[in-house]
SEMISE-690923 format. One record per residue (C-alpha): y negated, z, x negated; residue in three letters. Coordinates in steps of 0.001 Angstrom, whole numbers, plus 500000, padded with zeros to 6 digits. Layout:
YZXALA ...
REM end
This chain:
742488660962333144MET 745652661589335230GLY 748601659332335918GLU 746530656447337197ALA 744409656137334079GLY 747040655095331523ILE 749575652600332738LYS 750106649857330208ILE 752035652095327808ILE 752538655182329889PHE 753372653550333229ALA 757008653541332196PHE 756774657109330856ILE 754380659282332876GLN 754750657168336050ASN 758380656154335446TYR 759311657118338976SER 762900655904338822GLY 763652658076335803MET 762081661087337477LYS 764117660474340620LYS 767321660272338628ILE 766501663509336796LEU 765559665209340046LEU 768704663983341801LEU 770839665164338865SER 769202668587338927ALA 769504668900342697SER 773180667921342684ALA 774008670569340110PHE 771848673264341699MET 774086673033344734ALA 776556674921342524CYS 774214677001340324THR 770560677839339742SER 770180676350336264LEU 770620673074334405LYS 772532672453331166ALA 772853670113328206GLN 775771670500325797HIS 779098669325327248SER 781304672303328257PHE 780439674273325092ALA 783097676883324271GLY 785358675936327183TYR 786450672724325467ARG 788123674708322643SER 790526676513325017ALA 794323676040325132ASN 794851676942328804TYR 792653674345330550ILE 795345671867331581GLY 794181668427332640VAL 790575669142331586ASN 791684669109327934GLY 792447665384328344VAL 788687664640328620PHE 788139666055325097PHE 791255664580323420ASN 793905662438325212PRO 796594664001322994ALA 796175667165325115ASN 798042665296327883THR 801362666349326336VAL 802545669661324886GLY 800069671715326938SER 800822675146328380ARG 801052673665331895MET 804006672115333719ARG 801456670571336068TRP 797744671062336580ASP 795057669998339080VAL 791295670016338568ASN 789235670384341735LEU 785775670091340229VAL 784021670789336943GLY 780303670329336335VAL 778229670397333146ASN 774507669655333309ALA 771518670093331068GLY 768348669068329307VAL 767298669222325645ALA 764333668124323546ASN 763034668549320006ASN 759525669830320884LYS 759217671818324078ASN 760650675331324566ALA 761860675945328125TYR 761014678789330463ASP 761140679360334229LEU 757947677324334702THR 759562674253333115ALA 762608674607335373ILE 760352674884338437LYS 758446671767337324ASP 761725669878336957ALA 762720670758340525ILE 759351669380341683ASN 759904666136339749GLY 757488666828336877ASN 759598665713333900THR 756578665924331540ASP 757020669696331140SER 760664669156330206ILE 760378666343327683PHE 756771665943326540PHE 755646669013324568GLY 752473669114322498SER 751942667946318915GLY 752154664714316918LYS 755882664953316237LYS 757964662095317675ALA 759682663070320931ILE 763488662993321168ASN 765180664309324282ALA 768275664004326459ALA 769456665091329891ALA 772858664803331496ASN 775034665708334446VAL 778787665443333757ASP 781199665937336689VAL 784980666210336280PHE 786315665006339616GLY 789766665511341178PRO 792337665016338390SER 795960666003337785PHE 798502666284334952LEU 802297666309335123ILE 805160666101332639GLY 807571663142332735VAL 810109664657330338ASN 810260666988327317ALA 808246664629325119LYS 806032662647327520THR 803345663542330072SER 800686661625331955PHE 797461662392333762ALA 795072660740336205VAL 791394661616335694THR 788122660955337530THR 784639661562336196ARG 780970660824337060VAL 778126660989334517ARG 774366660487334373THR 772631660440330987LEU 768951660127330020VAL 768032659356326392ASN 764474659498324997ILE 763987658468321354ASN 760970658327319022ASN 758217658485321662LEU 754816658667319939ASP 753865662352320140GLY 750229661639319305GLN 749947659269322261LEU 751671661632324687ILE 749598664605323480ASP 746347662683323804GLY 747158661558327332ILE 748189665049328457LYS 745066666704327028LYS 742806663983328542GLN 740451664067325558ALA 736745663402326049ASP 735716662336322555ASP 736053658567323023GLY 739257657579321256ILE 742228659158323026ILE 744837657972320563SER 745288655559317713ASN 748912654446317697ILE 750589652870314682ALA 754380652973314477THR 757150650783313107ASP 759750652578315213LYS 761155651547318558ASN 760215654006321287GLN 762994654129323871ARG 763877655568327264ILE 767314654784328725ALA 768748656089332014VAL 772448655498332740ASN 774813656500335517GLY 778497655604335733TRP 781910656778336936ALA 785396656250335568ASP 788995656494336709ILE 791499656990333900GLY 795248657015333337ILE 796274659033330278ALA 799655659045328555VAL 800625661527325845GLY 803748661775323710ARG 805122664109321041ILE 805326661944317908LEU 806903664383315431HIS 808568667759315911SER 810498668913312883GLU 810403672107310835GLY 806893673570310651LYS 805086670340311562ASN 804241669175315076PHE 802272666000315929VAL 801278664571319306LYS 799121661641320391GLY 797584660237323535GLY 795627657329325019VAL 793476657085328141THR 792697653703329726LEU 789739653739332110LYS 788170651546334748TYR 784377651989334560ILE 782156651688337624GLY 778484651273336742GLY 776030653048339055ILE 772845651970337340GLY 771012651317334077ASN 767260651395333428SER 765554651168330067TYR 762156650861328411LEU 761688649830324763ASN 758248649853323046ILE 758507647915319782ASN 756196648464316754LYS 753174649422318817LEU 749711649382317223ASN 746802650071319567ALA 743738652170320412ALA 743052653728323824ILE 739319654315324423THR 737028655570327210LYS 733832653626327916ASP 730471655009329053VAL 731524654762332719LEU 734625656833332093GLY 737118653944332345ASP 739922653757329795TYR 740858650541328070TYR 743272649223325470LEU 741947647388322383SER 743217646042319047SER 746753646132320453ALA 749879644425319138THR 753568645066319619GLY 756198644470322240GLY 757489645972325478ILE 760818645305327176SER 762084646838330410VAL 765335646320332230GLY 767114647443335375VAL 770691646806336405GLY 772520648319339355GLY 770618650994341277VAL 767034650131342257ASN 765190652893340403ILE 762443653010343071ASN 764950653657345863ASP 767531656029344388ILE 769388658549346548ASN 772719660354346751GLY 774581657365348212SER 773928655403344995ASN 776498657575343239PHE 779304656488345600THR 779136652732344989LYS 779526650626341861PHE 776945648028340830ASN 778538647130337496GLY 782040647197336071SER 783914647414332821GLY 786843648971330980PHE 787041651758328443GLY 789482653817326419ALA 789946657155324642ASP 792488657801321890ALA 793435660943320004GLY 795955662734317817ILE 796650666442317158ILE 798564668102314313TYR 799885671680314468GLU 801269673797311642TYR 803908676200312995ARG 804948678683310282PRO 807906679987312314ASP 809344676476312645GLY 809547676919316431ASP 809549673374317804ASN 811549673878320978THR 810682671593323842SER 809167674418325883ARG 805451675068325340HIS 805160678436327086TYR 803056679897324259LYS 800761678875321413ASN 803042678457318399LYS 800603677175315812TYR 798737678981313053LYS 796558675971312303PHE 795660672954314461LYS 793581669847313706ALA 792498667174316191GLY 790868663741315931LEU 789722661623318878ALA 787590658563319595VAL 786073658761323093LEU 784249656348325405ASP 785004653029323742ILE 783935650304326182GLY 781105648572328043LYS 779677648148331539ILE 778459644730332670LYS 775387644585334948TYR 773361641821336559ASN 769708642305335603ALA 767273642860338498ASP 764643640107338016PRO 762009642240339788ASN 762105644824336993TYR 763464643096333880THR 761336641325331266ALA 760081641382327667SER 756481640890326488TYR 754425640611323328ASN 751131642548323508ILE 748047640803322143ASN 744613642388322751VAL 742356641253319878THR 738746641267318716GLY 736321642499321345SER 738857642112324171GLN 739420645072326456ARG 742350645587328769PHE 741274648111331405TYR 744110650372332490LEU 742730650644336032ARG 744126647142336547GLU 747512648780337103LEU 746373651677339317ASP 748414652081342489GLY 750943649388341605LYS 754718649807341847SER 756901648874338882LEU 757701645485340417SER 753969644856340999GLU 753253645893337399ILE 755807643330336203LYS 754235640606338344GLN 750826641454336896TYR 752091641381333313LEU 753759638004333945ASP 750330636435334559THR 748089638519332267SER 746539636771329245ARG 747145639901327165TYR 750926639850327616PHE 753135636945326624LYS 756565636870328205LYS 759375636482325663THR 762561637356327566GLY 764480636238330659ASN 764150637953334030ASN 767752637710335109GLY 771298637126333958GLY 773969639602332990SER 773972642116330145TYR 776323644791328822SER 775680648500328278VAL 777872650311325753ALA 779386653673326660LEU 778242656656324520PRO 781081656402321991SER 781769659455319831THR 784132660575317098LEU 785457664079317832GLN 786898666239315033VAL 788095669829315375ASN 790042672431313414VAL 791456675515315175ASP 792828678631313435TYR 794834681437315021CYS 793636684726313535ILE 796081687010315375ASN 797328687898318868ASN 795064685690320972GLY 792076685667318612PHE 791059682195317398TYR 788172680374315766VAL 787502676673316333ASP 785215674388314282ALA 784353671067315928ALA 782081668113315154GLY 780804665341317434GLN 779441662160315851PHE 777786659331317791ALA 779216655919316816ILE 777796653570319465SER 774943651167318651LYS 771429652479319311ASN 770419649548321543ASN 767573650161324043PRO 769863650056327077GLU 772782652111325717ASN 773641655710326538ALA 774223658053323581ALA 775290661628322858TYR 773727663555319988GLN 775520664576316798ASN 776470668244316785ASN 778638670888315142PHE 780115673878317011THR 781840677022315745LEU 783647678920318538THR 785234682340318009PRO 787306683231321065ARG 789913685458322650PHE 792160683835325219GLU 795268684528327255ALA 796827682771330234ARG 794818684641332839ALA 791431684929331133ALA 789414684026328056GLY 786022684558326429ILE 784446681917324171TYR 781290682272322042LEU 780068678787320988PRO 777572678615318093LEU 776176675092318101ASN 773834673010315966TYR 772814669581317283ASN 770484666832316087SER 767901667328318868ILE 767426671079319441THR 768888672701316325GLY 770768676014316733PHE 772031677385320074ASN 774350680250320993ALA 776122680768324306GLY 779180682060326133ILE 781954680633328303SER 784436682550330464LEU 787725681711332189THR 789314683888334874ALA 792286682451336707GLY 791198679137338255PRO 787476679690337600LEU 785535678714334489PHE 781814679165333886ILE 779478679285330898GLY 776459678067328974SER 776052676807325418GLY 772495678167325156SER 772464681392327193LEU 772051683823324285PHE 769412681611322641THR 767435681644325902ALA 767812685417326400LEU 766703686462322921PHE 764313683630322004ASP 762731680469323355LYS 765161677582323637THR 764747673808323568LYS 768053673402325397GLN 769190674601328816VAL 772822674065329844ASP 775417675480332251VAL 778966674522333176HIS 781291675723335936ALA 784374674602337813GLY 787733675244339480LEU 791235674143338462ARG 794758675483338976PHE 798301674785337825GLY 801720676108336873SER 802376677497333388PHE 805406676409331380THR 808078679126331285LYS 810921680025328950LYS 814048677990329610HIS 816923680045331097LYS 819315678989328325LYS 816728679944325705GLU 816431683421327239LYS 820228683878327192GLU 820486682777323556GLU 817799685266322572ARG 819552688044324531ALA 822905687738322698VAL 821573687747319138ILE 823772690367317391PRO 822065693448315972VAL 822975693832312298PRO 824869696979311280ILE 822861699164308938LYS 824589699765305595GLU 823501701925302728THR 823243699761299637ILE 822150701132296322THR 820570698582294023ALA 818255698629291062ALA 814622697909292054VAL 812799695624289568PRO 809783697300287952LYS 806182696095288476ASP 803958698347286367THR 800545696843287255ASP 801399696290290926GLY 800417692606290943ASP 803627691451292638GLY 805061690012289410ILE 807991691918287934PHE 807628693227284385ASP 810447690973283214SER 808285687913284058GLU 804824689475283458ASP 803068688683280135LYS 800306691195280972CYS 802393694160282162VAL 799532696674282459THR 796812694306283770ILE 797027692865287323PRO 797129689064287284GLY 798442685989289101VAL 801708684085288941ALA 799962680907287783LYS 799070682661284520TYR 802406684529284246GLN 800974687819285472GLY 797728687647283488CYS 794204687461285028PRO 792395684166285492VAL 790511683487282230PRO 786705683536281848ASP 786115681557278637THR 782307681893278487ASP 782228685514279687GLY 779711684891282465ASP 781750686734285099GLY 782883683506286768ILE 786541682658286180ASN 787431679266284754ASP 788939678014288026GLU 785540678305289724GLU 783351677615286664ASP 782089674024286235LYS 780663674889282785CYS 783568676767281198ILE 782075677078277704THR 778440677785278673VAL 777422681031280431PRO 775838680388283793GLY 775227681709287298LEU 777488681822290358ALA 774879679980292491LYS 775192676990290117TYR 779024677151289993ALA 778982678836286585GLY 776435676492284995CYS 772960677433283679PRO 769856676900285814ILE 769163673133285694PRO 766064671503284181ASP 765876668221286128THR 762882666710284330ASP 763877667990280849GLY 760538669613280126ASP 762043672921278978GLY 761088674715282211ILE 764040675439284522ASN 763926674233288110ASP 763501677740289558GLU 760189678144287690GLU 759119674473287748ASP 756831673411290608LYS 757183669734289589CYS 760935669481288946ILE 761020665672288720THR 757918665237286513VAL 757750666662282948PRO 754899669115282616GLY 753429672107280836GLU 754572675716281037LYS 750943676818281383SER 750720674720284571ASN 754058675965286051GLN 755935672859284930GLY 753427670323286261CYS 751434667888284074PRO 747814668695283263LEU 745274666459284935ILE 743392664475282286LYS 739800665595281737ALA 738366662119282312ASP 740263661838285629VAL 738867665181286796VAL 735393664072285764LYS 735636660794287717LYS 736955662511290838ILE 734240665184290730ASN 731538662505290256PHE 732914660561293244ALA 732896663718295390ALA 729188664268294661LYS 728398660770295949ASN 730137661001299324ILE 727558660668302102LEU 727837660919305910PHE 725698660098308906GLN 723538663114309756THR 725461665638311870GLY 728530663350312060LYS 731820662768310255ALA 731115659046309701VAL 731127657890306057LEU 728124655867304887LEU 728941652549303148PRO 727385653672299849GLN 730227656210299572SER 732888653498299383PHE 732240652450295748ILE 733036655898294363GLN 735919656488296799LEU 737471653190295724ASP 737405654431292115LYS 739444657447293227VAL 741833655073295042VAL 742345653203291750ALA 743153656484289975ILE 745680657433292673LEU 747384654047292505LYS 747602654240288719GLU 749259657679288784ASP 751344658084291955GLU 752095661746291174ASN 748480662922291603ILE 747650664683294900LYS 744182665482296262ILE 742967668547298182ASN 739835667533300120VAL 737437670320301132GLU 734415669990303440GLY 731355672307303265HIS 727992672536305110THR 724710674420304807ASP 723841677191307281ASN 721849675059309704ILE 723384675346313188GLY 726148677559314580LYS 728970678565312182PRO 731670677385314614ALA 730111673926314890ALA 729666673746311100ASN 733347674590310608LEU 734434671773312949ILE 732057669253311333LEU 733219670126307795SER 736864669817308824ASP 736270666374310379LYS 734381665176307279ARG 737239666259304978ALA 739683664488307300ALA 737510661337307247ALA 737771661175303448VAL 741589661549303619SER 741720658876306315ALA 739782656480304044TYR 742370656899301289PHE 745236656313303736VAL 743476653176304986LYS 743414651952301378LYS 747203652268301111GLY 747629655774299699ILE 750437657803301331ALA 749292660465303814GLN 751537663053302160GLY 749395662991298996ARG 746423664638300739PHE 745415667871302377THR 742079668280304091SER 740304671409305321LYS 736787672375306324GLY 735129675667305382TYR 731818675256307217GLY 728995677288305649ASP 731321680081304409SER 731413678967300721MET 727864677962299581PRO 727321676904295955LEU 723784678295295922THR 721115679700298234THR 720471678177301665ASN 716852679361301587LYS 715549676163299974THR 715927672486300884ALA 717417671771297448ALA 719954674556297892GLY 720979673331301320LYS 721474669827299946LYS 723835671203297270GLN 725772673167299844ASN 726303670085302050ARG 729181668583300078ARG 732765667381299885VAL 734936668605297013GLU 738085666848295797MET 740562668806293679LYS 743328666885291905ALA 746787668438291434THR 750353667397290729TYR 
REM end
C-alpha cells in the first residue's frame, strides 16, 4: 500500500514531511555533540547543588543562595524520544537518522499511540550575586517539542501491515487524535532573594521573566473519526462511511522548507514567567551569609515553570478545519491525493464534496507554553550522600496546537562534591513507565542519560542523553569568619564526679521517670511499650482497628468483604457482587439462563467456509442480548469449533474468526466489549466422531459459556 495509498487520514501522519524534517533536524543538531538522542529533561543532573546558573532553569529560587559567587553556562543539551508502544534499538535510531519516524513512534498493536520527542538547549547564560541576600541571572534557551496523543493504533497497524483481506481498518473513536510540533527560544532575567534566615529555617524565592521567540508551530487534530478503509478489486484503496473532523494549522516556519536557519529567527512572539520557592531545614542553625557548603539536612522546593503564550499568524496555505462526510455508497479514493504537497492537499480538500470547511484559513492564534508544576524534596543522608524525590505535573491545556511535557516522578540517590558528582535517577513517567539512568559531573563537564541502564539491561521505550559545559567560582569562607573560628577557646578538662541516673531497661528514660523499669518503652507512654489492645502484633498507633485483630497489610484490620457475602476479598473472585462460596464468591448462573444461551448457541449459522453470520442466527442472538442487558454482571466466553474437513491451521483460523464474529454482533447491539472473550479451537475438540455427516455437523458449532 505504501505512503501514497493512504493520504486522507495518514497524509498528516505517515507523509507529514514537516514533522519528519523537524525530528530529523533535532536529531542531527544533537548528534553533532553525541551519538544518541534523549527524552527526559536532564534527569539526575537537575537534582545537583553545584550546577550554578543551570539550576535556575529548574527553579528560579536557585538564583540566590547557590554555592557559586558567579557562574557561566556555555552550552547544555538534552534530547530524546519516548513512546508508549515501541521499544527502541539501534535499528530504530538508524531509521530516525534517515527520516523514518514510523519506527520511532508507530509500534504495532491496537493500543492508542502516545509519544513525545524533544531537543532542549541551554544557551549562554550567567549568574552573579548583587549582595548577601540578592542575586540575578540572565538565561537563554532553545527548545523543540513534538507531542503525539491518542493516535488510533488499529489504523496505524493496519496501514503498516498493508493487509490484503479487504477491510484495512474500521475506525471508531470519540477521542481527539493529535500531533503538535513546536519550536521556540527564550531570553530570561531571573532575580532571587533570601526571604527568611533565622535559627534553623532558611527560605529563598525567585522569579524569571522571559521574552519568547516563536520559531514555528504545526499541528494536526483528528476529531471523533468513524470510517472504513477498503481495497477494491483493482487494488485501489478508498474511504467509506466516514464522519468526523480534521483540523491542521501552521504558524511560523514553513514545515515543507525547514532548515537550520529557521532556528535563528523568530516568527512569533510572547512573554512567559517562572516562579519558585525553596525551604531548607538547617539543624545546626548556621545561617551565615556565606554559602560555601550545603548546610541543610532537609530541603523542599516548589516551582511553576513556563507560564505564557506565543502568538503566531496562521499560514493560510496550510491552516484549515473540515468536517468529513462520506456516506451511503460513496467512495473517496485515496489516490486522489497521491503526489500532492500539503498545500496542494489543502487546496483539494477545500473543493472536495466529501470535506466541508468549517474554520478560517488565516488570522492569529496563540500557543501555550508547556506549563508544569515542579515539586521536589531533598534529604542529606551524610557526608555528600543525598536522595532527591521530585514530581513534574503538566498544567497547561491540552489544546491541539499546544506543547506539553508528560507527568513524571523521579527518585535520585546521589553523591556529590564541588569537583564531581554521580547521580542515579529512577524515573516513572506517563508515557514510557519506568526508566533508570546515570548522570555525571566532573569539573565543568556534565553528561548523562535518564534511560541508559534500562536500555542496557532491557528494551526501552525511551532514549535520552544530556551533556554540556559550564564554569564558575565557588563561594569561599569569609576571612573574618575564619578568624572567629580560629580563636574559639579550648575548654579546660576538669574531673567532675557526679551521680549518673540509672536506666535499667536501657530505653533512654531514667528509672525515676520510667513506669516500666524493666521493659524498654517510649517517652510518650512514660517508658512503657506502645500498647497493642487487640493482640494482633500491630501496635495501636499503627492499627486502624484497635479492638479487632487484623493484618498489617490492612493496617491492623481484618481482610475486607466488600460485597458482604461472607467471602473475604482475597478469596472472592467477584468482590463487588454477592455470590456463593461454592462458586468462589460469584453468583450462580440461573439454570434457565444457561438453557437459553445454550439453545441460542446451537442455532448460530454461518456462510459455508466463512465467518459471516446468516440472518436466521440473529433471532437467537438477540435473545442472548436481552439476557445480557437484563443482568449486566454476566460475561460470555465464545468458543468456535469445526469438523476435520480441510487443513487444521485453516480450521483454527476460521473457528477463531467465527467466535469473534459472534462477539462483534453483541458489541454492535450495545453490549460492552469487555464482557466477552472469543477463541477458536479448530477441529481439536470434537463432540463426536467426524466419520459421519451427522457427526461433522455436530462438531461444526459455536459454544457460549456464561460466567460472572
